[in-house]
N, CA and C atoms as a LAMMPS dump frame, in Angstrom:
ITEM: TIMESTEP
0
ITEM: NUMBER OF ATOMS
480
ITEM: BOX BOUNDS ff ff ff
-5.0000000000000000e+02 5.0000000000000000e+02
-5.0000000000000000e+02 5.0000000000000000e+02
-5.0000000000000000e+02 5.0000000000000000e+02
ITEM: ATOMS id mol type element x y z
1 1 1 N 5.667 288.398 -396.467
2 1 2 C 5.383 287.209 -395.726
3 1 3 C 3.878 287.024 -395.672
4 2 1 N 3.431 285.807 -395.778
5 2 2 C 2.011 285.491 -395.742
6 2 3 C 1.448 285.749 -394.358
7 3 1 N 0.209 286.189 -394.32
8 3 2 C -0.469 286.432 -393.056
9 3 3 C -0.596 285.124 -392.27
10 4 1 N -0.595 284.008 -392.952
11 4 2 C -0.729 282.712 -392.288
12 4 3 C 0.408 282.466 -391.298
13 5 1 N 1.534 283.126 -391.481
14 5 2 C 2.687 282.903 -390.612
15 5 3 C 2.86 283.995 -389.569
16 6 1 N 1.857 284.811 -389.361
17 6 2 C 1.919 285.863 -388.35
18 6 3 C 0.821 285.651 -387.337
19 7 1 N 0.857 286.426 -386.286
20 7 2 C -0.159 286.33 -385.245
21 7 3 C -1.263 287.347 -385.46
22 8 1 N -1.391 287.852 -386.65
23 8 2 C -2.424 288.825 -386.969
24 8 3 C -3.783 288.14 -386.984
25 9 1 N -4.823 288.905 -386.665
26 9 2 C -6.175 288.371 -386.716
27 9 3 C -6.652 288.182 -388.151
28 10 1 N -6.165 289.009 -389.053
29 10 2 C -6.641 288.942 -390.436
30 10 3 C -5.663 289.628 -391.36
31 11 1 N -5.879 289.453 -392.641
32 11 2 C -5.068 290.162 -393.628
33 11 3 C -5.279 291.658 -393.501
34 12 1 N -6.491 292.062 -393.126
35 12 2 C -6.789 293.483 -392.944
36 12 3 C -5.936 294.072 -391.829
37 13 1 N -5.802 293.369 -390.734
38 13 2 C -4.979 293.84 -389.625
39 13 3 C -3.525 293.963 -390.061
40 14 1 N -3.039 292.997 -390.819
41 14 2 C -1.664 293.056 -391.296
42 14 3 C -1.449 294.253 -392.204
43 15 1 N -2.404 294.535 -393.079
44 15 2 C -2.283 295.675 -393.992
45 15 3 C -2.3 296.991 -393.243
46 16 1 N -3.028 297.048 -392.132
47 16 2 C -3.1 298.274 -391.343
48 16 3 C -1.792 298.578 -390.627
49 17 1 N -0.965 297.562 -390.413
50 17 2 C 0.217 297.756 -389.589
51 17 3 C 1.461 298.168 -390.365
52 18 1 N 1.476 298.04 -391.657
53 18 2 C 2.629 298.458 -392.45
54 18 3 C 2.142 299.281 -393.624
55 19 1 N 2.076 300.576 -393.407
56 19 2 C 1.596 301.476 -394.446
57 19 3 C 2.688 301.745 -395.468
58 20 1 N 2.312 301.998 -396.71
59 20 2 C 3.324 302.33 -397.724
60 20 3 C 3.964 303.681 -397.4
61 21 1 N 5.168 303.881 -397.896
62 21 2 C 5.866 305.143 -397.671
63 21 3 C 5.097 306.304 -398.269
64 22 1 N 5.208 307.462 -397.628
65 22 2 C 4.641 308.677 -398.184
66 22 3 C 5.445 309.025 -399.435
67 23 1 N 4.785 309.527 -400.481
68 23 2 C 5.523 309.851 -401.704
69 23 3 C 6.519 310.981 -401.467
70 24 1 N 7.668 310.859 -402.121
71 24 2 C 8.711 311.88 -402.042
72 24 3 C 9.008 312.349 -403.453
73 25 1 N 8.999 313.644 -403.641
74 25 2 C 9.252 314.267 -404.93
75 25 3 C 10.665 313.958 -405.423
76 26 1 N 10.823 313.981 -406.728
77 26 2 C 12.146 313.816 -407.33
78 26 3 C 12.951 315.116 -407.307
79 27 1 N 12.295 316.241 -407.002
80 27 2 C 12.973 317.544 -406.974
81 27 3 C 13.929 317.596 -405.79
82 28 1 N 15.001 318.37 -405.911
83 28 2 C 15.899 318.537 -404.761
84 28 3 C 15.112 319.027 -403.541
85 29 1 N 15.493 318.559 -402.367
86 29 2 C 14.793 318.884 -401.13
87 29 3 C 15.351 320.178 -400.53
88 30 1 N 15.049 321.296 -401.172
89 30 2 C 15.497 322.6 -400.681
90 30 3 C 14.62 323.018 -399.514
91 31 1 N 15.249 323.571 -398.471
92 31 2 C 14.497 324.03 -397.309
93 31 3 C 15.058 325.359 -396.81
94 32 1 N 14.177 326.164 -396.235
95 32 2 C 14.595 327.371 -395.53
96 32 3 C 14.985 326.948 -394.109
97 33 1 N 15.557 327.862 -393.354
98 33 2 C 15.903 327.562 -391.96
99 33 3 C 14.644 327.19 -391.177
100 34 1 N 13.542 327.911 -391.408
101 34 2 C 12.283 327.59 -390.736
102 34 3 C 11.774 326.218 -391.158
103 35 1 N 11.916 325.896 -392.423
104 35 2 C 11.475 324.597 -392.921
105 35 3 C 12.274 323.462 -392.31
106 36 1 N 13.573 323.68 -392.128
107 36 2 C 14.422 322.653 -391.516
108 36 3 C 14.003 322.413 -390.066
109 37 1 N 13.74 323.496 -389.34
110 37 2 C 13.277 323.377 -387.954
111 37 3 C 11.926 322.67 -387.895
112 38 1 N 11.054 322.952 -388.846
113 38 2 C 9.737 322.299 -388.88
114 38 3 C 9.89 320.797 -389.124
115 39 1 N 10.804 320.404 -390.015
116 39 2 C 11.05 318.982 -390.254
117 39 3 C 11.563 318.3 -388.985
118 40 1 N 12.468 318.97 -388.266
119 40 2 C 12.978 318.409 -387.012
120 40 3 C 11.849 318.244 -385.992
121 41 1 N 10.982 319.254 -385.894
122 41 2 C 9.868 319.204 -384.954
123 41 3 C 8.896 318.068 -385.326
124 42 1 N 8.608 317.938 -386.629
125 42 2 C 7.688 316.896 -387.083
126 42 3 C 8.276 315.503 -386.84
127 43 1 N 9.59 315.353 -387.009
128 43 2 C 10.239 314.072 -386.724
129 43 3 C 10.128 313.755 -385.233
130 44 1 N 10.358 314.745 -384.382
131 44 2 C 10.254 314.533 -382.936
132 44 3 C 8.824 314.164 -382.542
133 45 1 N 7.839 314.803 -383.155
134 45 2 C 6.431 314.484 -382.867
135 45 3 C 6.1 313.06 -383.303
136 46 1 N 6.569 312.666 -384.474
137 46 2 C 6.322 311.302 -384.958
138 46 3 C 6.986 310.285 -384.038
139 47 1 N 8.196 310.602 -383.589
140 47 2 C 8.899 309.69 -382.678
141 47 3 C 8.134 309.549 -381.357
142 48 1 N 7.621 310.667 -380.822
143 48 2 C 6.857 310.622 -379.572
144 48 3 C 5.568 309.809 -379.747
145 49 1 N 4.883 309.994 -380.876
146 49 2 C 3.657 309.228 -381.142
147 49 3 C 3.964 307.737 -381.285
148 50 1 N 5.063 307.421 -381.95
149 50 2 C 5.458 306.025 -382.112
150 50 3 C 5.796 305.405 -380.759
151 51 1 N 6.585 306.124 -379.961
152 51 2 C 6.952 305.618 -378.641
153 51 3 C 5.717 305.389 -377.771
154 52 1 N 4.75 306.311 -377.853
155 52 2 C 3.507 306.153 -377.088
156 52 3 C 2.741 304.919 -377.555
157 53 1 N 2.694 304.7 -378.857
158 53 2 C 1.981 303.542 -379.395
159 53 3 C 2.643 302.242 -378.956
160 54 1 N 3.943 302.256 -378.812
161 54 2 C 4.657 301.032 -378.447
162 54 3 C 4.406 300.619 -376.996
163 55 1 N 3.757 301.456 -376.21
164 55 2 C 3.444 301.098 -374.824
165 55 3 C 2.101 300.376 -374.699
166 56 1 N 1.354 300.296 -375.789
167 56 2 C 0.053 299.618 -375.775
168 56 3 C 0.279 298.114 -375.646
169 57 1 N -0.429 297.491 -374.731
170 57 2 C -0.201 296.064 -374.461
171 57 3 C -0.71 295.141 -375.56
172 58 1 N -1.901 295.389 -376.072
173 58 2 C -2.462 294.525 -377.12
174 58 3 C -1.638 294.696 -378.392
175 59 1 N -1.049 293.599 -378.856
176 59 2 C -0.118 293.675 -379.986
177 59 3 C -0.771 294.189 -381.267
178 60 1 N -1.987 293.741 -381.536
179 60 2 C -2.655 294.197 -382.76
180 60 3 C -2.996 295.68 -382.677
181 61 1 N -3.474 296.132 -381.539
182 61 2 C -3.781 297.552 -381.37
183 61 3 C -2.499 298.381 -381.403
184 62 1 N -1.435 297.877 -380.8
185 62 2 C -0.144 298.574 -380.828
186 62 3 C 0.323 298.754 -382.269
187 63 1 N 0.209 297.695 -383.065
188 63 2 C 0.631 297.79 -384.469
189 63 3 C -0.221 298.793 -385.238
190 64 1 N -1.531 298.772 -384.977
191 64 2 C -2.419 299.736 -385.655
192 64 3 C -2.057 301.168 -385.279
193 65 1 N -1.862 301.398 -383.994
194 65 2 C -1.577 302.753 -383.516
195 65 3 C -0.183 303.23 -383.934
196 66 1 N 0.741 302.314 -384.143
197 66 2 C 2.114 302.678 -384.513
198 66 3 C 2.292 302.857 -386.017
199 67 1 N 1.343 302.411 -386.825
200 67 2 C 1.515 302.412 -388.279
201 67 3 C 1.754 303.81 -388.845
202 68 1 N 0.885 304.771 -388.528
203 68 2 C 1.061 306.135 -389.059
204 68 3 C 2.33 306.797 -388.544
205 69 1 N 2.597 306.769 -387.227
206 69 2 C 3.837 307.392 -386.759
207 69 3 C 5.089 306.741 -387.351
208 70 1 N 5.047 305.423 -387.56
209 70 2 C 6.21 304.75 -388.135
210 70 3 C 6.44 305.216 -389.573
211 71 1 N 5.348 305.35 -390.327
212 71 2 C 5.474 305.87 -391.699
213 71 3 C 6.016 307.288 -391.676
214 72 1 N 5.525 308.131 -390.745
215 72 2 C 6.016 309.506 -390.627
216 72 3 C 7.484 309.542 -390.214
217 73 1 N 7.888 308.636 -389.335
218 73 2 C 9.304 308.559 -388.946
219 73 3 C 10.186 308.297 -390.166
220 74 1 N 9.769 307.349 -390.995
221 74 2 C 10.543 307.053 -392.205
222 74 3 C 10.604 308.273 -393.115
223 75 1 N 9.469 308.945 -393.302
224 75 2 C 9.393 310.091 -394.199
225 75 3 C 10.269 311.247 -393.705
226 76 1 N 10.06 311.662 -392.451
227 76 2 C 10.793 312.827 -391.952
228 76 3 C 12.277 312.548 -391.775
229 77 1 N 12.641 311.308 -391.472
230 77 2 C 14.056 310.952 -391.412
231 77 3 C 14.699 311.144 -392.78
232 78 1 N 14.027 310.68 -393.815
233 78 2 C 14.552 310.827 -395.182
234 78 3 C 14.589 312.295 -395.598
235 79 1 N 13.551 313.047 -395.282
236 79 2 C 13.514 314.469 -395.671
237 79 3 C 14.613 315.254 -394.966
238 80 1 N 14.904 314.947 -393.721
239 80 2 C 16.011 315.622 -393.029
240 80 3 C 17.35 315.178 -393.595
241 81 1 N 17.468 313.908 -393.937
242 81 2 C 18.726 313.4 -394.503
243 81 3 C 19.057 314.083 -395.83
244 82 1 N 18.03 314.35 -396.629
245 82 2 C 18.26 314.916 -397.961
246 82 3 C 18.084 316.439 -398.016
247 83 1 N 17.761 317.051 -396.879
248 83 2 C 17.508 318.492 -396.862
249 83 3 C 18.745 319.286 -397.277
250 84 1 N 18.519 320.268 -398.137
251 84 2 C 19.57 321.198 -398.558
252 84 3 C 19.161 322.572 -398.042
253 85 1 N 19.776 322.986 -396.937
254 85 2 C 19.44 324.257 -396.309
255 85 3 C 19.924 325.402 -397.194
256 86 1 N 18.993 326.228 -397.631
257 86 2 C 19.304 327.358 -398.501
258 86 3 C 19.22 328.636 -397.663
259 87 1 N 20.299 329.417 -397.629
260 87 2 C 20.259 330.65 -396.84
261 87 3 C 19.255 331.65 -397.417
262 88 1 N 18.808 332.55 -396.566
263 88 2 C 17.882 333.598 -397.013
264 88 3 C 18.546 334.405 -398.119
265 89 1 N 17.75 334.911 -399.063
266 89 2 C 18.334 335.696 -400.159
267 89 3 C 19.098 336.903 -399.61
268 90 1 N 20.241 337.186 -400.212
269 90 2 C 21.057 338.317 -399.777
270 90 3 C 20.59 339.639 -400.338
271 91 1 N 19.664 339.582 -401.282
272 91 2 C 19.213 340.801 -401.952
273 91 3 C 17.75 340.632 -402.335
274 92 1 N 17.08 341.757 -402.475
275 92 2 C 15.694 341.747 -402.934
276 92 3 C 15.591 342.193 -404.393
277 93 1 N 16.718 342.147 -405.107
278 93 2 C 16.728 342.607 -406.492
279 93 3 C 15.928 341.676 -407.407
280 94 1 N 16.017 340.38 -407.137
281 94 2 C 15.275 339.405 -407.939
282 94 3 C 14.622 338.394 -407.011
283 95 1 N 13.591 337.739 -407.522
284 95 2 C 12.887 336.712 -406.764
285 95 3 C 13.79 335.476 -406.677
286 96 1 N 13.961 334.964 -405.464
287 96 2 C 14.8 333.79 -405.235
288 96 3 C 14.123 332.885 -404.209
289 97 1 N 14.679 331.706 -404.018
290 97 2 C 14.184 330.797 -402.991
291 97 3 C 14.25 331.524 -401.649
292 98 1 N 13.142 331.535 -400.932
293 98 2 C 13.071 332.236 -399.647
294 98 3 C 12.516 333.649 -399.745
295 99 1 N 12.389 334.179 -400.955
296 99 2 C 11.831 335.523 -401.14
297 99 3 C 10.334 335.538 -400.871
298 100 1 N 9.862 336.69 -400.427
299 100 2 C 8.43 336.93 -400.355
300 100 3 C 8.122 337.884 -401.499
301 101 1 N 7.255 337.465 -402.381
302 101 2 C 6.973 338.243 -403.59
303 101 3 C 5.489 338.601 -403.645
304 102 1 N 5.23 339.846 -403.991
305 102 2 C 3.857 340.314 -404.178
306 102 3 C 3.682 340.595 -405.658
307 103 1 N 2.578 340.127 -406.207
308 103 2 C 2.323 340.331 -407.631
309 103 3 C 0.851 340.628 -407.848
310 104 1 N 0.612 341.342 -408.931
311 104 2 C -0.776 341.604 -409.317
312 104 3 C -1.096 340.683 -410.486
313 105 1 N -2.315 340.217 -410.483
314 105 2 C -2.774 339.321 -411.546
315 105 3 C -3.548 340.131 -412.575
316 106 1 N -3.698 339.557 -413.745
317 106 2 C -4.428 340.255 -414.802
318 106 3 C -5.904 340.427 -414.483
319 107 1 N -6.413 339.695 -413.463
320 107 2 C -7.813 339.862 -413.072
321 107 3 C -7.972 340.892 -411.944
322 108 1 N -6.875 341.569 -411.585
323 108 2 C -6.936 342.63 -410.577
324 108 3 C -6.562 342.191 -409.173
325 109 1 N -6.504 340.898 -408.91
326 109 2 C -6.132 340.429 -407.577
327 109 3 C -4.653 340.678 -407.311
328 110 1 N -4.329 340.95 -406.061
329 110 2 C -2.944 341.089 -405.621
330 110 3 C -2.687 339.973 -404.622
331 111 1 N -1.608 339.237 -404.823
332 111 2 C -1.271 338.124 -403.944
333 111 3 C 0.173 338.219 -403.498
334 112 1 N 0.426 337.708 -402.303
335 112 2 C 1.773 337.673 -401.744
336 112 3 C 2.068 336.261 -401.277
337 113 1 N 3.208 335.735 -401.703
338 113 2 C 3.638 334.403 -401.314
339 113 3 C 5.129 334.404 -401.009
340 114 1 N 5.51 333.555 -400.069
341 114 2 C 6.921 333.289 -399.814
342 114 3 C 7.242 331.99 -400.544
343 115 1 N 8.371 331.953 -401.236
344 115 2 C 8.777 330.771 -401.992
345 115 3 C 9.657 329.901 -401.096
346 116 1 N 9.176 328.678 -400.839
347 116 2 C 9.809 327.797 -399.861
348 116 3 C 9.933 326.375 -400.409
349 117 1 N 10.412 325.473 -399.577
350 117 2 C 10.527 324.064 -399.941
351 117 3 C 9.177 323.377 -399.987
352 118 1 N 9.163 322.195 -400.569
353 118 2 C 7.909 321.466 -400.756
354 118 3 C 7.2 321.124 -399.449
355 119 1 N 7.946 320.719 -398.428
356 119 2 C 7.319 320.318 -397.173
357 119 3 C 6.764 321.491 -396.38
358 120 1 N 7.281 322.678 -396.595
359 120 2 C 6.807 323.829 -395.823
360 120 3 C 5.785 324.679 -396.58
361 121 1 N 5.499 324.336 -397.81
362 121 2 C 4.552 325.105 -398.616
363 121 3 C 3.133 324.971 -398.075
364 122 1 N 2.454 326.099 -397.965
365 122 2 C 1.063 326.139 -397.51
366 122 3 C 0.43 327.393 -398.124
367 123 1 N -0.139 327.267 -399.317
368 123 2 C -0.682 328.445 -400.003
369 123 3 C -1.684 329.236 -399.165
370 124 1 N -2.497 328.564 -398.365
371 124 2 C -3.466 329.284 -397.537
372 124 3 C -2.774 330.147 -396.49
373 125 1 N -1.554 329.755 -396.087
374 125 2 C -0.793 330.52 -395.103
375 125 3 C 0.214 331.459 -395.762
376 126 1 N 0.204 331.527 -397.098
377 126 2 C 1.056 332.49 -397.801
378 126 3 C 2.404 331.973 -398.239
379 127 1 N 2.544 330.663 -398.421
380 127 2 C 3.808 330.139 -398.94
381 127 3 C 3.524 329.117 -400.034
382 128 1 N 4.385 329.124 -401.049
383 128 2 C 4.253 328.174 -402.149
384 128 3 C 5.587 327.483 -402.387
385 129 1 N 5.518 326.281 -402.909
386 129 2 C 6.709 325.502 -403.195
387 129 3 C 7.476 326.096 -404.379
388 130 1 N 8.785 326.009 -404.288
389 130 2 C 9.626 326.515 -405.373
390 130 3 C 9.422 325.748 -406.672
391 131 1 N 8.813 324.572 -406.62
392 131 2 C 8.566 323.803 -407.845
393 131 3 C 7.189 324.084 -408.437
394 132 1 N 6.393 324.925 -407.772
395 132 2 C 5.066 325.256 -408.311
396 132 3 C 5.225 326.092 -409.582
397 133 1 N 4.248 326.029 -410.474
398 133 2 C 4.35 326.805 -411.719
399 133 3 C 4.524 328.311 -411.478
400 134 1 N 3.827 328.871 -410.509
401 134 2 C 3.962 330.306 -410.238
402 134 3 C 5.371 330.624 -409.758
403 135 1 N 5.879 329.866 -408.799
404 135 2 C 7.222 330.121 -408.276
405 135 3 C 8.276 329.968 -409.364
406 136 1 N 8.153 328.919 -410.178
407 136 2 C 9.134 328.724 -411.256
408 136 3 C 9.122 329.901 -412.225
409 137 1 N 7.938 330.447 -412.505
410 137 2 C 7.856 331.587 -413.426
411 137 3 C 8.44 332.851 -412.807
412 138 1 N 8.292 333.016 -411.493
413 138 2 C 8.746 334.238 -410.825
414 138 3 C 10.241 334.247 -410.493
415 139 1 N 10.825 333.088 -410.263
416 139 2 C 12.235 333.012 -409.85
417 139 3 C 13.141 333.678 -410.891
418 140 1 N 14.029 334.521 -410.376
419 140 2 C 14.984 335.212 -411.238
420 140 3 C 14.447 336.494 -411.845
421 141 1 N 13.188 336.797 -411.617
422 141 2 C 12.582 338.02 -412.17
423 141 3 C 12.72 339.165 -411.164
424 142 1 N 12.62 340.407 -411.665
425 142 2 C 12.794 341.608 -410.848
426 142 3 C 11.496 342.397 -410.753
427 143 1 N 11.533 343.44 -409.943
428 143 2 C 10.379 344.33 -409.794
429 143 3 C 9.871 344.779 -411.155
430 144 1 N 8.577 344.861 -411.287
431 144 2 C 7.881 345.311 -412.485
432 144 3 C 7.966 344.343 -413.665
433 145 1 N 8.666 343.217 -413.491
434 145 2 C 8.675 342.206 -414.553
435 145 3 C 7.304 341.545 -414.615
436 146 1 N 6.923 341.147 -415.817
437 146 2 C 5.667 340.43 -416.018
438 146 3 C 6.002 339.023 -416.486
439 147 1 N 5.238 338.053 -415.988
440 147 2 C 5.423 336.663 -416.387
441 147 3 C 4.071 336.068 -416.726
442 148 1 N 4.095 335.048 -417.551
443 148 2 C 2.87 334.331 -417.893
444 148 3 C 2.87 332.988 -417.182
445 149 1 N 1.726 332.692 -416.571
446 149 2 C 1.527 331.394 -415.934
447 149 3 C 0.216 330.867 -416.48
448 150 1 N 0.321 329.867 -417.336
449 150 2 C -0.874 329.382 -418.018
450 150 3 C -1.429 330.499 -418.887
451 151 1 N -2.694 330.806 -418.682
452 151 2 C -3.336 331.872 -419.456
453 151 3 C -3.305 333.209 -418.726
454 152 1 N -2.624 333.277 -417.577
455 152 2 C -2.653 334.484 -416.76
456 152 3 C -1.327 335.226 -416.805
457 153 1 N -1.42 336.517 -416.664
458 153 2 C -0.265 337.395 -416.628
459 153 3 C -0.097 337.901 -415.195
460 154 1 N 1.134 337.836 -414.673
461 154 2 C 1.439 338.319 -413.324
462 154 3 C 2.487 339.405 -413.434
463 155 1 N 2.344 340.473 -412.649
464 155 2 C 3.357 341.541 -412.616
465 155 3 C 3.869 341.662 -411.193
466 156 1 N 5.18 341.568 -411.038
467 156 2 C 5.811 341.658 -409.717
468 156 3 C 5.772 343.112 -409.244
469 157 1 N 5.198 343.308 -408.041
470 157 2 C 5.105 344.673 -407.504
471 157 3 C 5.924 344.852 -406.218
472 158 1 N 6.401 343.773 -405.627
473 158 2 C 7.271 343.887 -404.443
474 158 3 C 8.015 342.574 -404.231
475 159 1 N 9.265 342.717 -403.779
476 159 2 C 10.09 341.547 -403.412
477 159 3 C 10.692 341.842 -402.041
478 160 1 N 10.487 340.938 -401.114
479 160 2 C 11.064 341.126 -399.766
480 160 3 C 11.817 339.889 -399.361
């Protein structure tokens, strides 16, 4: 709809009030139990922020303040709708979704990551997405197996 038919002050104000959807991966939305709880918590936070924004009297300011929470509401609603809860691995024999794997790199570094869903991945906090190149290379491998990721060689030294 044209801005001429709204009560917006400008086209800029109109653009601020309806943000585009956050991108969603084409990969299946696999989540751990913790990841599912985090999505629920994030949806509740977005809903609370949206509800708070809707109490603002000035319509243009209300729309500006509600734009981000509304986009987050759409995103987290969809992510919860499509979430596929994957149970924790029943064995530590091979690397699987939800496993915590420690590996040594060919440069001598040792790293430990938990393999999780895309929304819960945080490499700085020790978790990587199951669709990442490292996770894809490690999945299905066992202790002492070596895998190549790009130009690097990784050797699995622990699976938990």
